[in-house]
N, C-alpha and C positions, 0 to 999 in steps of 0.2 A: 442302344436306342438313341437316336439322334433327332433332336428338334432344333433345326437351324434357325436362328434369328438374325437376320441381317438388317441393321438399322443405319440410318444416316445420323452420325454423331453430331450433336450440337455443341457449341462452346469450344473450349480448347482441349487438346488431346496429347498423347505421349508416345514414346518409342522404346525399342529394345533390340538392337541387332547391328549388322554391317554388311559389306559387299565383298565379292570376290570375282574371279573370272575377269569379265570386262570392267567390273567396278572395284577392283581391289588389287592386291599384289599378284603378279603373274604367277601361275602355277597353283594358286589356291583352288581347291576343289571342294565340292559339297560333301563328298564321302568321308565322314569322320567316324572314328570308333566311338563307336560310342562306349517366434512370430515377430514377423516384421511389424513395425508400427508405421502408420501413414503420417506424413508431415502435414503442416497447415495448408500448403498449396494443393495437396491431394484432396484434403477434405473440402476446400473451397471449390475445386473443380467439379465435385459431385453435385453441387447446387444447380449447375446448368443441365444436368441429366433429366430427360423427360420422366415424370412420375410413372412408376409401374412398368417401365420397359427396361430390359437388360441393356445397359449402356456403358460405354467406355469413353472416358474423357481424360484430358490432361491440362495442367495449368500453363504449359509452355508451347503446345502445338495445337494448331487449329486444323480441323478436317479439311483436306485438300490443299492446304497452304504449305509453303516451304518450311523445312526444319530450321530452327535456330542454329547458329554456328556451334553452340556449346554441345550439341548432340551429334555432330558429324566428325568425320576423320580429320578435317582440317582445324577443328576446334578442340575442345576438351574431351570430346568423344565419350561423354557420360550419358547414361540413360536418363530419360525424363521421369518425373513422377507420373504415375497413372492412377486413375480412380475408376471404380465401377459400382453400379447399383443394380438392385433387383435381379440377382441371379435366380434361376429356376429352382423350384422345390426339388430336393434330393441332391443338390450340389454338395460334393464331399471334398473337392479340391479344385484348383484352377491351374491353367497352363497358358502361356503366351508364346506364340510363334511369330517371329519377326522376319519378314520376307521382302526381298526386292522383287516386285511384280513385273518390272520392265525387263530385267535380265533374270528370269526366274531362278531364284537362289534363296535357300533358307539361311538367314544370317545368324540367328540364335534361337534357343529354346530355353525357357524357364518353366519348370513343372513342379508338382507337389506343393504348390502354393496353398497354404491352409485355408479352409473354407470360411473361417471367421474373419479373414482379412477383406477389406474393401478397397485395396489398392496396393501399389508398390511405392516405396520412397524414391526420390531422385538418387541417381548414382548408386545403383545396386552393386555391391561388392563383386568384383570379377573373380569369383571362386565357385567351385562345385557346390558347396553349401554356404551361401552368402550369409555373413553374420548379421546383416540388417534385414534379412527376410528369413527368419528362423523356420526351418522345416522344408524350405524350397531347395531345389537342385537345378543346376544349369549344365547344359552341354557345352562343348567348345564352340566357338564362333566360326566364321567362315575361314579364318586362318588356320583352323585345326589345332590351335595352340591356346589362345586366350579363352578363358571361361566367361560366358555371359556376353554382355552387350558390346558390339562393335558398330559404330555409327555408319550411316551412309557414306559411301566413298566412290561415287561414279566417276568415269573417266572425264578429265577436263575437256571443256568445249563441246561435250556431247549434250543432247537434249536431256531435259530433266528426267530422272527416274522416279517412279512412284513406289513407295514403300508402304507395307501394311503390317499393323500389329493386330493379330487375331487372338482374341481372348476366348478361351474355352472353359465352360463350366463342365466339370467331369463328375462321373458317377462313382468314382473310386477315390479313396483318401490318398493313395500313392500310385504312381504309374506302374502297372504290372510289368515285371521283367526288367525295369530300368535300373541300371547300375552306373558306376562312375564312368565307365568307358562307352556307355550308350551314346551313339551319335545323333545328329539332328534328324536325319531321315527316319531312323528307327524310332526315335522319340515321337516324331510326328505321326507315324503309323499307329503307335499305341494311344496317342491322344485322340486321334480320329475314331478309334475303335471304342472309346469310352466317353465320348462327349454327349452332353445333354443339350447344349445350346452354344452358339458362337456369335460374338459381335466383333466387328472390325473397325479399325481406325486407320486412315491413310494420310500420308503427307508426301511431299515431293522434295527432291534435292538435286542440285547440279553444282558444278565447280568451275 
């Protein structure tokens, strides 16, 4: 059952992923095999979320604005803190899919995020089971090697690309059928089959 909620996110927002094909190392393809605690900036970001609405925000990224250098491939390439509020009744876990919408490509997927969490800390460990988000699991990123977040990396001198963080509230505590070698596309299919609601956050990047 899916009740999609698309909202315009107010305040600052966050990220999770990276680029391939035209925006990453040549030869990278999207076909891969397939409790955290929130920090102070994550909690502060939640204050800007509209009351009663499923919302996604971040302390370091503003909706529709450019990514800070720390979150892209030319910088530290670390994931931002994310915060969410008001998930729908019946939510048993969360998942986030990070995508380049300009050159359609899934950058990264994190799933099995426990339902009692209200966000992700900055710099989620690049591991299948990150130690700063206990219970969650991550696919490989666009390079098919690195687990978790890989920041935007569009071709130099090209028009800015738009990137989306889609947060899904899921009706299952763990993603059915997902194992360590589950890839991004397969994880996305399972997420869409079990989502109750989705909220997205977008930002741009160029080099």
